[in-house]
N, C-alpha and C positions, 0 to 999 in steps of 0.2 A: 507278271510273271519274273520281271526281269527284277522289280524290286525286292523280292521275294531272294530270287536266286542270291542278290548280291549280299545276303545277310547268313549264307550259307557258306556249309566248307561239303567237300566230298569225302566218301567213308575210301576210295579207291586209292591206292598208293599215288605217291606224285609219279608223274613220267607217265603211266597208265593210258591207255586212250580211254574219252569218255564218250561212248555213243550216246547219243541223245534218246534213245528207248531203253537205256539202262535208266534205274532209278537209283540214281548215288548221292544225292544231297541231304543233310541234314542241318542241324545247327546245333548248337551250344546248349542250348535249352533244352531242346529234345534228348540230347545226351545227358546231361543233366537227371532231368526227368525218370529216364530209364534206369542210370545209376543208382539215384536214389529208391527207386522202385526195388531193383535187385537187392539194395542191403536192406531193406524192410520185408522184404520175403525170406530172404538169407538169415535173418535175427530170428523169424519166428520157426524156420526149418529146423534149424538148430535145437532147437528146443523140442520137436512134434516128435517124441521118445514115449511119449506118456502113455498110461495104462489104458489098453484099448476094452471096453466094457462087453459084456458075457448078453449080447442081446438073442440067443439062440431061441431063447421062448418066444419072443415077442415075431420072431420070423418066421416059425412056425404056422402061428398064431394068421398071419399076413400072406403067409404062402410064396414068400420069396427063396428065390435060389442060392446058394454059396455066393455066388459074387453080388447080390444083392445083400445078402446078411455082412458080409465084410464090410460092403461101403456103408452101411447103415452104423454099422460098431463105429467106424472109423469117423464117421460125421458128428455121432453120439458122444467121441472122446472130449478130453480136455485139451486134445493136442492144437498149439496156435495156429497150425496150419497145416490144412488136409486138403487131398486134392480128389475127386471121384471123375474119372472120363467115361463117358457111357455113351456106345453106339445110338442111333436114332432107334426104339421100339427094343432098347434092353432095359426098362422099367425103373429108370431114375426116381421119377413121382413118386412111385409105390416105394420106393425103397427110403426116402426121404419121409413118408409117414410114420414107418417107424421107426427111423433118426429120430423123430421128435419128439415119440415117445419115450425112446430109450433115455434119449438127453433129461426129458422132464422127471423120470424116476431114478437118474444122478441127480437130481436137483440142479440143474443149467436151463436155462430159456434158450428160445431157438426164434433166430427172427429172420426172416428169409426176403434175399431183394433180388432182381433182374437186371439189367443193363438197361432193359426198355420200359416204360410203363405198360405197353398192349401186354409185353410178355409177364409183367407183375399181375396183371389182370386174371391172366389166364392161370398161372399158379395160385393165387387166391381162390377159383373157382376148382381145380384140381387137388388141393391139400386142404381145402376147408379152415384156411386160416388168413387174417389180414397180411398180406405183403406190401410191399411200394420199388419203387423202382431204387438204386444207385443214388442216383443224382437227387433223388428227394430227401433221401438218408444222410448224404453230406451235407443238401442244403439247409436242413434243420440243423445242422452243425455249424454253419455259416459260411459255407462255401458258394462262392456267387460265380459265373460266367463272366468275363470282364470282353469289352469288346474287342478283343484280340482273340476271344477261344480260348482266353486261357482260366483255372482255376483259380481264382483269389479268395483269402479266410479274411471274415469280419472277426471279431475279438467284441465280446459282450459290453455293451456300451458304446460301441460305434453304431453312426450312420446308414441304414441301409439303403444303398442308392438305388435300390427297384421301387422300395417304400415308401420312403423318406422318414420312417419308422427309427427308434433307435433299437439295434436288434442285443434281447437281453438272453440269447444263447436258446438249446434246443427246448421244445416243452418238452414235458414231462413223459409222455408216451413213447418220445423219441432220444429219451434218453435210452446209454446201453450200459446194463448191470456188468460188473466184472464177473468173467468167466462166462457171459454170454456167447452162444454161439450165432455170428453171421455168415449166412448161406447163401452166397451168390450161383443163383440158379442161371443158367444159358451162360456159364461164364466165359466160355467162347470167345463172347459178345463184347468183353468188356473191355473198354480203352485203359489204356495205360494213365492216361490223366485221371480218369475216374476210381481207379483202382490205387494210383497215391493218395488222393485225398482219402479212399473208404480207409486204408489202411493207417493213416494217421489217425483218423478218429477212432479207430480201433486200437490202436497203440496207447491213447489218450485214458479209454476207459478199459484198458486190460481185457478186451473182449477176443474172441478167437473168431480164425476165418475159414469155410470151406468153402471152394468153387468146385462148381458140379456145371461139366457142358462135355463138350467134345469140339477137339480141333478142327476137326474132319467135316463139321459146320458150318451155320454162317460166322463170319469173321465180323470184328467190330468195323466201325463205320472209321473211326480216329485209330491211330496208331495203334495196333493190338499185338497179342502173342503175350499176353498176361497168364494165359493159363499152360503156355508152353514154356515158360519160364519158370514158375511155380512147380510145376511137374517135372520140370530137372532139379529141382532144388532140395525138395522135401522129400522123407523118406515114406510118407505116411499118403503113399499113392494106391489106390483102388482102379481099376480097368476092366468097364462092365463091357462083356461082348456076348453074352448068352442073350437071345431075342424071345420076347414074349408077343408082339405087336403082333407079327405077318401070321395068316393062316397057311402061306404056302411057303414051305422051306426055301425051297430053290429061289423063289424071289429073296425070302431073308438072308440067303447065302448073296445074291447079286449084290446087297446092299453091302454088307460086310468087305466084299471085293472092291466094289465104289470106294469104300469110307479110306482104303488100304491102297488106293490106284494100283492095283494089280492090275496089270493087262485091259486098258480100258477098250479098246477096239476088240479084244477079244469079247469083253461082256457087252459091249453095244450090239456086235452081231447077235449074240443069245437073247439079249434082249429086243431086239427087232425079229428076232425069227418066233420069239412069241405074242408077236401082235402091238408091244408097248412104244414103238414109235412107229410115227409117221413119217413117210417121207415124203418132198414135194422138189417137183421139176424146177420151180422159180422161187422167188420172193414173191411175187404176185399170187401166185397160187396158196404161198402159203397165207400171207396176210386174207384172203377169200377164205380158203378153210376156217379159219381163228374167227375170222367176223362170221360167220355162217352156223358156225356146229358151237359155238360157247355159250354155255349156258351163264347164270348169276354164280353159280357154286363152285367155277372152274375157277384155278390162280392160273394168270399166264407172266411169264417175268420176258421183259424185252432188255436187250443191253443197254440202251439210253434213254432218257428222259424223251427225247424228243418221238424214238418210236414206240414208247407207251402209249404219249398222245397220238400218234397218230392212228395207233391201235384200237386205243378209246371210243376215238371219232368215228373211226369204219363201224365197230361195234355197236358201237348209240347208235347209227342209222339206220343198222338191221333190227333192232329193236324198238324204234321209231317205227318202221314197214311194216312191224309185225303186231302193232300196237300195243306192246308192251310199256311202251315210256310214252308220256305226255310231252310233246314239243310244241302245245299250244301256250303254256305260261312255263316260263325260264329263268333263270336268272345265270352269271356268268361264273366259275368256279376260276382258282388260282390257276389253272391251265390255259383258260381262256376260252374252254370247252361249255357250251350250253348245259343247264341241270335241270330236269325237269320231273314230276312225277314219277316212280317206276325205275328213276334211274340210280346205280348202285354207285356211290362214293367212296373217298377215302378222307379221313379226318388227319392231320399232317401237322399236329401242333396240341401239345398236350395241354390241356386246359381245366383243371381242378373245378373249376364255377360252373360248368355246363356239363363235366362228367364224360368229357372225351379224352382218348389218348390219340397218340401217333400212329398211325397206320390202322387203327379200327377201322372198318368198314360196315357202310349203314345202306339202308334202302331208302330214298324220298318218298315221304308219304302226302307233302301238301307243300306248296311253293306259295309264302303269304303275298301279300299286296306290299311289304316293306322289300320282299327280295328274302326275309328270311325262310331257313326249310324246318319243317317237322319230320323228322328220322328216325326207323326203329334200328337198332343194329342187327347187323347178319350175322351165323357162323358163330356164335359166342358157345352153344352146346349146352345153353341154359333151357330150362322149362320154360321159361317166361324172356321177355324180350322189351328190352330198355329200351322207352322213347322219349328223344330230346327237343330241344329246338335250338339250332344253330343260327346264332345271328348272323345279319348281312354280311360285315364286318368279318365276321369270322369267314361265311364262306367264301368270300372275293379273294380270302390271304390265304387262309389253310386249310382249305378242301377240294379236292377233284375227281373226276371220272373214276371210277377202281375198275 
């Protein structure tokens, strides 16, 4: 920590007290990345005043509302930078389907990428087209993470430090066409370093970029704010607030109020009155309730990895007692907890050779003598479930109870 701090500077004015609980340190490299990112976004925003195609006929066929229609038209345009921000349930995916069709009618291709491989798999399923992560796209164009957690760039003819082979440039299917639209779905989760690499690749190819997401939902794991910066710069912005997913209008209204952080205490009280919040007297009561009432279809969020591990351990013990998990033959995951048939686990590293992605969840079918796990994918919404085998080494390093 001291070594990292010694290489940083404070963003607070000289002489201003610097309390430990205030995040005020940065580095010249971080500042340089954000400045270059802003410059590239600004250059695109200044040219984003081109014709918006008429997508009304397609919108009517797809049952889009006015906001969705405007968003689809903006995404289908040739503007170098467009932003679509939409609340949860506003129909962004349905809008994208129409935008893809409208762009094709204009003679422009569209490529959808996401900040995570798991999100890419969901988008591919929802949109019915091939998708991938932002990292995979820029990786194909020579970007590599170095040991300091920074993107570096290979040039054709350079030796790839990961494979030892000679980098020849992107494969044919990864090459971007001039005028092609790159849509970053779930763009609120896009970190600045990956965004900068993506914009550099797009600039080289003459490709347009669309950022689709919501700043009020999950943020980037790294330094974020990309969607916020772009929204303030470009005139081509559509905000979608009409909700379609919810059948309860009152609850839908709650979600919009939460999104805008209006009177959170009052909203809490109203949700509690509807029986949507359970209150417990002590932490022990809370843990006990979670362990005894949780099903494998539920999602639980904890503040720290240690809390998540403790809850996983307790939930698993309950499932073993109920004969839902076989505790006779087990292996240990990356969290140090045993895994047996019936356990629900999470993979934490993208591995294309295995067909698994970070944060995918799986149910264990069988524990092999060699420590490998036969697992079936859970909660993917498909009519069929994928079964894969996770080698013992992967399980020990990159899988744990979910």
